[in-house]
DRENKOLKOL-746206 format. One record per residue: x, y, z of N, C-alpha, C in turn; residue in one letter; residue number from 1. Coordinates in pm, whole numbers. Layout:
N
nc1 nc2 nc3 cac1 cac2 cac3 cc1 cc2 cc3 r k
X Y Z X Y Z X Y Z a NUM
...
END
This chain:
81
nc1 nc2 nc3 cac1 cac2 cac3 cc1 cc2 cc3 r k
1570 -2150 5347 1465 -2105 5460 1422 -1982 5433 x 1
1273 -2026 5488 1158 -1875 5464 1196 -1762 5596 x 2
1230 -1583 5538 1218 -1580 5636 1083 -1466 5613 x 3
1043 -1424 5749 1012 -1375 5767 934 -1203 5859 x 4
968 -1120 5790 954 -960 5916 841 -946 5948 x 5
894 -947 6068 744 -863 6097 751 -752 6236 x 6
633 -644 6198 616 -514 6330 535 -601 6476 x 7
584 -523 6634 548 -578 6671 381 -455 6670 x 8
306 -566 6670 169 -477 6712 77 -490 6526 x 9
157 -566 6495 108 -564 6356 26 -674 6340 x 10
-145 -638 6259 -234 -765 6339 -220 -887 6143 x 11
-173 -789 6129 -159 -830 5951 27 -997 6014 x 12
95 -941 6022 163 -1018 6065 162 -1169 6133 x 13
21 -1078 6280 -3 -1242 6346 -70 -1292 6312 x 14
-139 -1266 6185 -190 -1349 6090 -165 -1449 6027 x 15
18 -1427 5972 59 -1443 5879 99 -1546 5955 x 16
197 -1545 6108 235 -1637 6213 218 -1749 6236 x 17
17 -1673 6238 -46 -1776 6292 -58 -1908 6158 x 18
-38 -1846 6017 -95 -1987 5921 25 -1992 5939 x 19
136 -2000 5912 276 -2064 5872 291 -2145 5977 x 20
264 -2134 6118 282 -2208 6227 186 -2313 6213 x 21
67 -2302 6140 -28 -2360 6176 -11 -2452 6073 x 22
26 -2419 5918 71 -2593 5817 219 -2600 5848 x 23
328 -2583 5975 384 -2631 6008 555 -2590 5920 x 24
593 -2508 5832 596 -2432 5738 732 -2372 5829 x 25
860 -2406 5837 957 -2376 5900 996 -2233 5869 x 26
1019 -2120 5953 1066 -2032 5899 1115 -1911 6030 x 27
1197 -1792 5961 1275 -1745 6083 1215 -1649 6088 x 28
1167 -1593 6196 1119 -1454 6185 1179 -1325 6270 x 29
1175 -1257 6171 1326 -1094 6221 1263 -975 6218 x 30
1211 -980 6364 1098 -865 6374 1172 -664 6414 x 31
1132 -621 6305 1196 -517 6252 1217 -423 6367 x 32
1118 -355 6479 1088 -286 6516 1248 -302 6683 x 33
1248 -398 6695 1328 -417 6800 1523 -450 6769 x 34
1507 -493 6606 1643 -508 6589 1644 -397 6488 x 35
1735 -289 6459 1788 -167 6341 1790 -263 6208 x 36
1922 -408 6287 1989 -479 6132 1868 -483 6098 x 37
1765 -564 6146 1669 -671 6055 1562 -489 5973 x 38
1565 -441 6047 1451 -363 5921 1568 -293 5823 x 39
1688 -251 5891 1812 -236 5717 1777 -361 5629 x 40
1746 -413 5661 1723 -549 5624 1598 -588 5503 x 41
1560 -544 5553 1408 -521 5507 1415 -476 5412 x 42
1437 -349 5443 1423 -257 5311 1551 -254 5256 x 43
1621 -312 5239 1768 -288 5148 1704 -429 5073 x 44
1662 -566 5078 1624 -662 4993 1487 -661 4956 x 45
1384 -628 4968 1242 -523 4947 1221 -403 4889 x 46
1234 -324 4934 1239 -182 4868 1119 -102 4971 x 47
1103 -103 5111 991 -139 5127 998 -116 5240 x 48
931 -60 5295 957 -50 5453 845 -163 5559 x 49
717 -240 5510 615 -211 5506 596 -383 5573 x 50
502 -461 5638 539 -580 5737 431 -633 5689 x 51
398 -793 5707 470 -868 5697 554 -881 5545 x 52
652 -919 5486 733 -924 5432 796 -1081 5438 x 53
842 -1162 5321 886 -1254 5298 939 -1265 5248 x 54
1068 -1366 5256 1175 -1423 5159 1191 -1539 5166 x 55
1209 -1582 5057 1233 -1721 5013 1308 -1711 4876 x 56
1421 -1781 4872 1506 -1795 4816 1559 -1666 4700 x 57
1539 -1588 4774 1552 -1488 4651 1412 -1352 4596 x 58
1347 -1424 4653 1184 -1425 4622 1135 -1261 4716 x 59
1075 -1202 4696 1006 -1128 4826 858 -1113 4789 x 60
758 -1146 4865 651 -1124 4939 630 -1009 5024 x 61
577 -822 4964 585 -783 5038 451 -735 5052 x 62
450 -667 5221 353 -659 5249 242 -681 5236 x 63
181 -820 5294 83 -905 5233 17 -957 5377 x 64
-84 -1076 5335 -176 -1080 5474 -169 -1275 5371 x 65
-214 -1332 5484 -242 -1509 5457 -296 -1528 5338 x 66
-436 -1497 5289 -449 -1548 5157 -320 -1537 5061 x 67
-243 -1408 5035 -166 -1406 4932 -28 -1502 4980 x 68
-16 -1534 5101 98 -1639 5125 54 -1759 5096 x 69
-47 -1741 5135 -105 -1898 5055 -83 -1948 4919 x 70
-145 -1831 4839 -74 -1876 4680 61 -1891 4637 x 71
162 -1816 4722 302 -1756 4711 376 -1903 4702 x 72
292 -1974 4814 394 -2111 4874 269 -2175 4778 x 73
217 -2181 4719 211 -2299 4621 258 -2281 4473 x 74
307 -2119 4429 379 -2128 4310 515 -2195 4349 x 75
550 -2102 4472 701 -2225 4493 689 -2314 4575 x 76
626 -2379 4488 636 -2548 4556 625 -2566 4683 x 77
642 -2461 4757 603 -2509 4929 555 -2582 5003 x 78
398 -2519 4937 319 -2627 5014 225 -2664 4842 x 79
128 -2798 4867 176 -2864 4732 -59 -2744 4757 x 80
-115 -2848 4657 -218 -2801 4677 -322 -2781 4729 x 81
END
């Protein structure tokens, strides 16, 4: 399951959310401002506090944008070329 850590008001997070929805990629959003547990989880998993950060099968793409997510998901075989 793809997990997406986001923060309220983050324009890059909105961009990645829109991209994932447009591509119909299933994911779980974990908003870190409203949920301190998710924030702790983000830091523990990624070693940093920035969003958007994606986690898929233990692999992490931190502090990213939609273009990098597209490339990463192709590498992970979630999206085809």
